N, C-alpha and C positions, 0 to 999 in steps of 0.2 A: 839075143846077146846085147848087153848094155853098151851104149855108145861111150866113147872115151870121155866126153864132157860130163856125162852122168856119173861115171865112176869117179872122176875128179871131184865133182860136187859132193858125192857121198863121203869121200876121203876128208874133204875140208870140214864137213859137218861132224864127222866122227872125231876129228882132232879138236874141234870146239867143244864137243860134249866131254871129251877127256879132260880138257882144261877146266871146264866148269865143275866136273866131278872132283877134280883135285882141289879146286878152291873150296868146295863144300866140305871135303874131308879135312882140309886144313882148318877151316872155320870150326868144325865140330871138335877137332883136336884142341884148338885154342880155348874153346868154351869149357871142355872137360878139364883142361889144365889150369883154368882160372886166369889165363893171361889177358883176357878181354872181359870187360864188364858191360859192354853194349855192342849191338850190331845195327847196321843201317841197311834198309832194303829200299829198292826203287819200285814205284808203281805208278798207276795213272795219275794219282794225286801228288806225285813227287816223292822225294826221299822221306822215310820215316825211321826214327830211332827207337830201339827197344833195349831197356836196361835189363841185364841178367841178374838174377838173384842167386848169388853164390856166397862164398866166404866174405867177400867185400860187403855184401848186403847185410850180413849179420853184424859186421863191424859198424856199418852205417847206422843200423838200428841201435846199437850200443851207444854210439856217440849222441844220437838223438834223444836217448832216454837219460843221459847224464844230468846230474844236478848242477854241474858246472857248465859254464858257457864254453863253446868250442868255436874257434875261428881259424880259417886258412886264408892267408893273404900274401900278396906279392911284396917284394922288398920296398916298393914305393907306397905301401899301405893300402893298395886296392884289394878289397875283400872279395874272395872267390867263393867262400862258403861259411855259413854260420849255422849252428843248431838252434833249436827252438828256445832253449834256455837263455842263450845270449839275446835272442829277440825279446824275451820277457824282461830281461834286465834293462834293455834300452827302450822298451815300449813300442818297438817297431817289428813288423813281420820280417822273416828272413828274406823274402822277395824284395822288400823295400831297402834292405841293407846291402845285399850283394851288388857289387859294381861300384859302391861308394868307398871312400877311404876311411880307414879306422879312425883317423883324426876327427871325422865328423861326429864321432860318438864318444870322444874323450874330452875332458875339461881342457880348456886352452892352457891352463897352467901346467898341464902334464904332457903337452905336445913334445917337449924336449926328450922326455923319457921314451915316447913312442918313436921318435926319430932314431934314438939310440938302438932300439931293438929291431927296427926295420932295416936300417942301413948298416948297422954295425956288424962286425964279425965276432965270432966267439960267443954266440948267444945261447949255447947249449946250457940248459938248466937255469937260465937267468930268471929271477923272480923280482917283480917290482910291484909297488902299490900305486895305483892311480885312481882317478874318479871318473866314472862313466856318466855321460849326460843322458838323463832319462826324460823322455817327452812327457809334458804335463805333470812333472813331479821333480823333486830335488835330485841332485847328483847322488850316486851311490859309491861307496868305497869298495874297490875290488883288488884282488891280487892276480897278476897275470904271470903265468909260467910260459916261457918262450923256448921253442925248439926250431932248428932249421929243417927244411924238407926239400927234396928235389922233385920237381914236377916236370918230367920229360926233358931233363937237361936244364931247366930253369930254376934258379934258387927262389925259395919261398919261405914263409914262416907259418908255424902253427902256434896258437895261443890256447891255453886253458885258463878260463876266467872264473875266479871264485869270489862270490859275494861275501864281503866282510861286514855287512851291516849289523848282523846280530853280534858278531865279535866286538865291533866297535862300541855298540850300546853296552855290552857287558863290561868292557874296559872303563866306560864312563861311569857306570854304576859302582864298580870297584874303586875307582878313583874318588868318587863322591863319598863312598863309605870310609875310605882311608882319611879323607879330609875331615869328615864328621868325627871319626875316632880321634884324630889329632886335636880337634877342638875340645872334645870330651875330656881327653887326658890332660890338656893344658888349662882347663877351666880352674879359676881360683876357688869356686864353690865346690864342696863335696857333693858328688852326684851319685845316686844309686837308682838302678832299674830293678823293679820287683815284679815277679809273676806269681800269682796266688800267694802273695804275702812274703815270698822268699826272695832274697837278694840274688840276682843272676849276673849283675855287672855293676862295677863301681870304678871310679877314677882314683887317681893317686891322692887327691885332696881329701876324699872320703876316708881313705886308709889312715891319713894323718889324724883325723878326728876320732875315729872309732878305736884305733890302736890295736886291731885284731884282724884275723882273716875271716871276713863276713860272708863269703860266697856260699850260696846254697843253704843259708841259715835264715830263719824268720827274722824280718826286719825288727819287729817289736821286741824280740829277745836280744838282738844285738844292740839296738839303739832305743833305750828307754828315754824318750824325750818328754820333759816335764813342761806342760803348758801353764799350769797354775798349781796351787797346793792340792787341788782336788781333781785335777785333770791331767792325763797323759795322752800323747798322740798315739793313734793306732793306724796302721796302714790300711786296715779294713774299711775305714770310712771313705777311702778313695774309690772303692769298687762301685759305689753308688753313683759316681760321677762328680762327687764333691771336689772342689778345688780350694786349696789353702794358699793365701797370699801374704807374704811378709809377716808371718807370725813369730813373735819372740818366744824361744824355748830355751831350756837349759838341759845340759847333758853332763852326767858324771861318769867317767870311765871306771872300770874295775880297779885301776891303779890309783884312783883318788883324784885324778886331774879333772877339773870342771871346765865346761865351755858354755859361753853364751852364743846362741846361734839364731839366725834368721831362717825360718822354715818356709819353703815354697814347695808345694806338692799338688799333684793332680793325676787323673787317670791317663793311661797311655792307650790311645785309641788306634784301631786298625783302619784300613781304607774304607770299610763300610760302616764305620762308627762303633763297632763292637769294642768293648773294653778288653784289651789284651793284658794289661798290667798297670803299673803305676810308676811315675817318675818323681823322685824326691831330691830336692836341692837344699843344701845346708851351707849358709855363709857364716864363717867364724867372725864374730864381732867382739870376742872376749877382750882384746886389748882396748877397743873403743870404749866398752863398758867400764873397764878399770880406770881409764883416763877420765871418764865422766864422773865417777865416784870420787876420784882424787880432787877434782875441781870443786865438786859440791862440798 
């Protein structure tokens, strides 16, 4: 028959085992329900943490594979997490970024904007354009979309960062083309762009000279430019790379009106030197010629 102390010891051990079993069951239940994403175990080498791969893992992988940068930070700007794309934007690895303030990676001129989104209230859906500092390279323009997040009772911020470099370059190209077109339209000389001998673009001054709608018609048919009694200009000679500078020519419209013109023309070359077409400029000097004849 067991001694009273032995029975008491067995009862205590039994209670401990029941408690541990309940803890294990609670842990398994939490894992199955997804309420935990990591567990910590104790061993001879100390505590060790193990991350669980569940629904949160799939979400994490999605964020890591995004083309946009993703940042989680505290309201003082301290960065808790970034994905690889944000690291590529700044030229630093995520491990070098976490723990630092977002201000360290933003142009000084945009720190006021950063302060507004970190400390300010009502940041849901806020979008701002700022410039990120990139190590060993120039700053890059980005758009940040801000949302608040609650981390265990602590207010934080999430940022989605979109690289605007390509968009900004496109805007510059469009602006440059618009500026070029404005100069083209306002030029005093009549200008025509031809491809395969046909007119594809002209400015208003050219319309005033030719007096017709010349688009998509052969230049030589629309504008019969007389160089001399035995010679007329042909756009075909430009295809060989020949350039014409300040040549005096005459043109008579079908309605009988005549023009004295200064012709400048040459091939229109592509980036690799291939002839894409031709560019023809006509300056109207009719009034000047008439004045010279009156003086003579």
